[in-house]
TORNU-654275 format. One record per atom (N, C-alpha, C): x, y, z; residue in one letter. Coordinates in steps of 0.02 Angstrom, whole numbers, padded with zeros to 5 digits, always signed. Each point is the difference from the previous one (the first is absolute). Example, Ala and Ser with C-alpha at 12.3 -4.5 7.8 and 13.67 -1.06 7.14 Angstrom:
! TORNU-654275
+00660-00284+00390a -00045+00059+00000a +00045+00060+00000a -00018+00053-00036s +00042+00059+00003s -00039+00055+00037s 
END
This chain:
! TORNU-654275
+00042-00059+00000x -00042+00059+00000x +00044+00062+00000x -00020+00048-00040x +00039+00061-00003x -00021+00046+00057x +00048+00039+00026x -00019+00045+00055x -00046+00055-00025x -00048+00018+00041x -00046+00053-00018x +00031+00067+00017x -00017+00052-00037x +00033+00065+00011x -00018+00032+00066x +00039+00049+00017x -00013+00043+00057x -00067+00036-00013x -00041+00010+00051x -00064+00033-00011x +00006+00068-00033x +00054+00036+00014x +00009+00066-00030x +00014-00004-00075x +00022-00058-00023x +00016-00008-00071x -00062-00019-00041x -00054-00017+00033x -00061-00021-00035x -00038+00063-00022x -00016+00004-00065x -00034+00059-00026x -00076-00004+00013x -00031+00058+00000x -00073+00002+00007x -00033-00037-00058x +00028+00006-00060x -00027-00035-00058x +00003-00076+00010x +00054-00024+00030x +00007-00072+00014x -00052-00023+00051x -00013+00043+00049x -00051-00017+00050x -00069-00004-00033x -00017+00050-00040x -00065+00000-00035x -00007-00061-00045x +00054-00016-00037x -00002-00058-00045x -00012-00064+00039x +00033-00007+00057x -00008-00061+00041x -00070-00004+00029x -00029+00056+00020x -00068+00000+00026x -00048-00025-00054x +00004+00030-00060x -00045-00020-00054x +00011-00073-00019x +00062-00021-00004x +00017-00069-00018x -00029-00048+00052x +00011+00014+00063x -00023-00045+00053x -00076-00003+00003x -00033+00058-00004x -00073+00000+00001x -00027-00037-00061x +00031+00009-00058x -00022-00034-00061x +00008-00075+00006x +00055-00022+00030x +00013-00071+00007x -00050-00032+00048x -00024+00038+00049x -00048-00027+00048x -00069-00008-00031x -00016+00043-00048x -00065-00005-00033x -00048+00053+00024x -00057+00006-00034x -00046+00055+00013x -00035-00001+00067x -00009-00057+00030x -00037-00004+00064x +00045-00011+00060x +00066+00006-00009x +00047-00013+00054x +00037+00064+00018x +00029+00001+00060x +00039+00057+00022x +00070-00023+00020x +00044+00049+00009x +00067-00015+00026x +00017+00051+00054x +00046-00019+00041x +00023+00044+00054x +00057+00043-00026x +00002+00064+00018x +00057+00042-00022x +00068-00029+00021x +00002-00038+00055x +00064-00029+00020x +00023-00053-00050x -00047-00032-00037x +00020-00047-00053x +00040+00037-00053x -00021+00061-00016x +00035+00041-00050x +00069+00017+00026x +00003+00027+00060x +00064+00022+00029x +00049-00059+00008x -00025-00057+00022x +00044-00058+00010x +00032-00023-00066x -00036+00008-00055x +00026-00020-00065x +00050+00049-00029x +00006+00059+00029x +00043+00051-00029x +00064+00014+00039x +00000-00011+00065x +00059+00018+00040x +00007-00047+00060x +00062-00012+00018x +00015-00040+00059x -00029+00033+00062x +00013+00065+00006x -00026+00039+00056x -00068+00027-00020x -00049-00044-00005x -00065+00017-00028x -00039+00048+00043x +00010-00001+00066x -00038+00045+00044x +00014+00073-00016x +00062+00015-00019x +00018+00068-00017x -00036+00024-00063x -00023-00047-00041x -00033+00016-00063x -00076+00010+00009x -00028-00020+00056x -00073+00000+00008x -00033+00069-00009x +00027+00054+00027x -00032+00065-00012x -00003+00018-00074x +00052-00017-00037x +00000+00014-00072x -00049-00045-00037x -00006-00063+00021x -00049-00045-00032x -00070+00028+00011x -00016+00022+00060x -00066+00029+00013x -00010+00062-00043x +00050+00042-00005x -00005+00062-00039x -00013-00015-00074x +00037-00048-00027x -00008-00018-00071x -00067-00036-00012x -00024-00037+00050x -00066-00030-00005x -00052+00055-00004x +00009+00053+00039x -00046+00056-00002x +00001+00034-00068x +00058+00006-00030x +00007+00029-00067x -00039-00043-00051x +00010-00066+00002x -00035-00044-00046x -00076+00000+00011x -00020+00005+00063x -00072+00003+00016x -00030+00064-00028x +00036+00055+00007x -00023+00064-00027x -00008-00003-00076x +00044-00037-00032x -00004-00010-00073x -00056-00049-00020x -00028-00035+00049x -00053-00048-00014x +00025-00069-00020x +00064-00013+00009x +00028-00065-00021x -00008-00054+00053x +00001+00020+00064x -00011-00048+00054x -00049+00029+00050x -00022-00042+00046x -00041+00022+00057x +00039-00015+00063x -00009+00043+00049x +00026-00012+00066x -00059-00019+00043x +00005-00057+00035x -00057-00027+00037x +00017-00013+00073x -00051+00007+00040x +00000-00022+00070x -00066-00035+00012x +00003-00058+00028x -00060-00040+00013x -00043-00008-00063x +00034-00008-00057x -00035-00012-00063x -00029+00061-00034x +00006+00058+00032x -00028+00062-00027x +00055+00046-00024x -00013+00035-00056x +00048+00049-00026x +00006+00058+00050x +00061+00021+00013x +00013+00056+00045x +00049+00048-00032x +00003+00060+00026x +00047+00051-00022x +00065-00010+00040x +00055-00005-00035x +00065-00011+00033x +00016+00058+00048x -00024+00060-00015x +00016+00058+00042x -00032-00005+00070x -00055-00036+00005x -00035-00005+00064x +00003-00070+00030x +00024-00049-00038x +00003-00069+00024x +00052-00007+00055x -00020-00030+00054x +00046-00015+00055x +00001-00075+00010x +00060-00027+00013x +00006-00071+00011x +00011-00038-00064x -00008-00066+00003x +00015-00042-00057x -00045+00014-00060x +00030-00001-00058x -00037+00008-00063x +00016-00059-00045x -00041-00009-00051x +00011-00050-00052x -00005+00036-00067x +00035-00027-00049x +00000+00029-00067x -00033-00049-00049x -00039+00028-00046x -00035-00042-00049x -00005+00038-00066x -00008-00038-00053x -00014+00032-00065x -00065+00039+00006x -00003+00057-00033x -00062+00039+00000x -00052-00035-00040x -00062+00005+00021x -00056-00028-00037x -00016+00046-00058x +00006-00026-00061x -00015+00041-00059x -00055-00032-00039x 
END
């Protein structure tokens, strides 16, 4: 296995691409945890979590994904606690 980069070396574009890829791989009715995204991108994945949440918010604003809590779409700006990411219903 190749070493994963330092969290600071991971670009926002790479984070967004991984979010879309992971949500797409899960399918339309499934969700993923933001930590799944971070773990796949950096060894020190916890340091990447605020950026993963921020990029998820960007993608949700674009309408590409939904941010959910308890199965309901929520606004990332007001969501507190654990969230899940899913493909947007189109």
